[in-house]
C-alpha positions in Angstrom: 0.0 0.0 -0.3 1.2 3.6 -1.2 1.1 6.5 1.3 -1.5 7.7 -0.9 -3.6 4.9 -0.5 -2.8 4.6 2.7 -4.3 8.4 3.9 -7.4 8.0 1.6 -8.4 4.4 2.7 -7.0 4.5 6.8 -9.6 5.3 9.5 -7.3 5.9 12.7 -9.1 6.8 15.5 -7.3 9.7 16.4 -4.0 11.7 15.5 -1.7 9.8 17.4 -3.1 6.6 15.4 -1.8 8.2 12.5 1.8 8.7 13.7 1.7 5.7 14.8 0.6 3.8 11.8 2.6 6.3 9.3 6.0 5.1 11.2 5.3 1.7 11.3 4.5 1.2 7.5 7.3 3.8 6.0 10.4 1.7 5.6 12.4 5.4 6.2 11.9 8.6 8.0 13.7 11.8 7.5 17.2 10.9 8.4 17.3 7.4 7.7 20.6 6.8 5.5 19.8 3.8 3.8 21.3 3.0 0.2 18.4 3.7 -1.7 18.0 7.2 0.0 22.1 7.8 -1.0 21.1 6.6 -4.8 18.0 9.1 -4.8 20.3 11.9 -3.6 23.1 10.7 -6.2 20.4 11.0 -9.1 19.0 13.7 -8.0 22.4 15.6 -8.1 22.9 13.9 -11.7 19.9 15.3 -13.0 20.6 18.6 -11.8 23.8 18.7 -13.0 22.9 17.3 -16.2 20.3 20.7 -16.6 23.4 22.6 -15.9 25.3 21.1 -18.8 22.1 21.1 -20.9 22.3 17.8 -21.5 18.7 17.0 -22.8 18.9 13.5 -23.8 20.4 12.4 -20.0 18.1 14.8 -18.2 14.9 13.2 -19.6 16.4 9.9 -19.3 15.6 10.6 -15.3 12.2 11.9 -16.1 9.5 10.3 -16.7 7.6 11.5 -19.7 4.3 12.7 -18.4 6.2 14.2 -15.5 4.2 17.0 -13.4 5.6 20.1 -11.7 5.7 23.8 -10.1 8.3 26.5 -11.0 8.2 30.0 -11.0 8.2 29.6 -14.8 4.8 28.0 -15.0 3.1 31.1 -13.2 1.0 28.9 -10.6 0.2 26.2 -13.5 1.3 22.5 -13.3 4.0 21.9 -15.9 3.1 18.5 -17.4 4.9 16.7 -19.7 9.0 17.2 -20.8 8.4 20.0 -23.7 8.4 22.7 -21.2 11.9 22.3 -20.1 13.1 21.4 -23.5 12.6 24.8 -24.5 14.8 25.8 -22.1 17.2 23.4 -22.9 17.2 25.0 -26.4 17.2 28.2 -25.9 18.6 29.7 -22.9 22.3 30.2 -22.9 24.3 29.0 -20.1 26.5 31.1 -17.9 29.7 29.3 -15.5 28.3 27.9 -12.5 27.9 25.1 -10.1 24.9 23.5 -8.1 24.7 22.3 -5.3 22.3 20.4 -3.0 21.8 21.4 0.7 20.6 19.5 3.1 18.9 16.9 1.4 16.0 15.1 3.4 15.1 11.7 1.7 11.8 9.9 2.5 11.3 6.5 1.0 7.5 5.4 0.5 8.1 1.8 0.5 10.6 -0.2 -2.1 9.7 2.1 -5.0 8.7 5.7 -4.1 10.8 8.3 -2.9 10.6 12.4 -2.2 14.0 14.3 -1.9 13.5 17.8 -0.3 16.4 20.2 -0.3 18.3 23.5 -0.7 19.5 24.4 -4.5 22.3 26.7 -4.3 23.6 27.7 -8.0 26.7 29.5 -7.6 26.9 31.6 -11.2 29.3 34.1 -13.0 28.1 36.9 -15.0 30.3 37.8 -17.8 29.4 40.9 -18.7 30.4 43.1 -15.0 32.8 39.7 -13.9 30.8 39.4 -11.0 29.8 36.3 -9.1 26.7 35.1 -7.4 24.3 32.8 -6.0 20.6 31.7 -6.1 18.6 29.5 -4.0 15.5 27.8 -4.4 13.6 25.1 -2.1 12.7 22.1 -4.4 11.1 18.4 -4.0 11.0 16.0 -6.3 9.0 12.9 -6.4 10.5 9.3 -8.1 9.6 6.5 -8.5 11.2 3.2 -9.9 9.3 1.8 -13.2 10.8 -1.0 -14.8 13.8 -1.3 -13.0 15.0 2.2 -13.3 13.8 5.3 -10.7 12.1 8.0 -12.9 11.4 11.6 -11.1 7.5 11.8 -11.8 7.0 15.0 -9.6 9.2 18.3 -8.9 8.1 21.6 -7.1 10.8 24.3 -7.1 9.9 27.9 -5.3 11.1 31.4 -6.6 14.5 31.8 -6.5 16.5 34.3 -4.5 19.9 36.1 -5.7 22.4 36.9 -3.1 25.8 38.7 -4.9 29.1 38.4 -3.5 31.1 40.8 -1.6 
């Protein structure tokens, strides 16, 4: 039984039962270090690295074709499929930058699905004035193992905040 099925079919007696049952049915909690959690963190970093490098082929291999997501560029609308991201890979020029995942929290939702939440920090350079700056956003991703491979099936990105270096 996955977490969503549990939420909609379980009729616990009180809030304490919800927490007790949820903990008992979940193989991991935030902060648990499992090989699967480490793999999800690694795949997420890979996905972001492919985005930085504008490597559409490998990026799209890690995403389900019907991926959904919310991000600032969608202006409050749910993004469906990969075509929205593909536009940015093909048209936006890239500046030199590095992406870091800070404080990742992975929760395994059974053996074949997981959620990761993290702060994404991008360190960038601006060639027009030789400045260095960072932007950060809060992000989460839902991963599902399909046919033996992990695929990103949903994501959520907050608005980014730009901070200039001293």
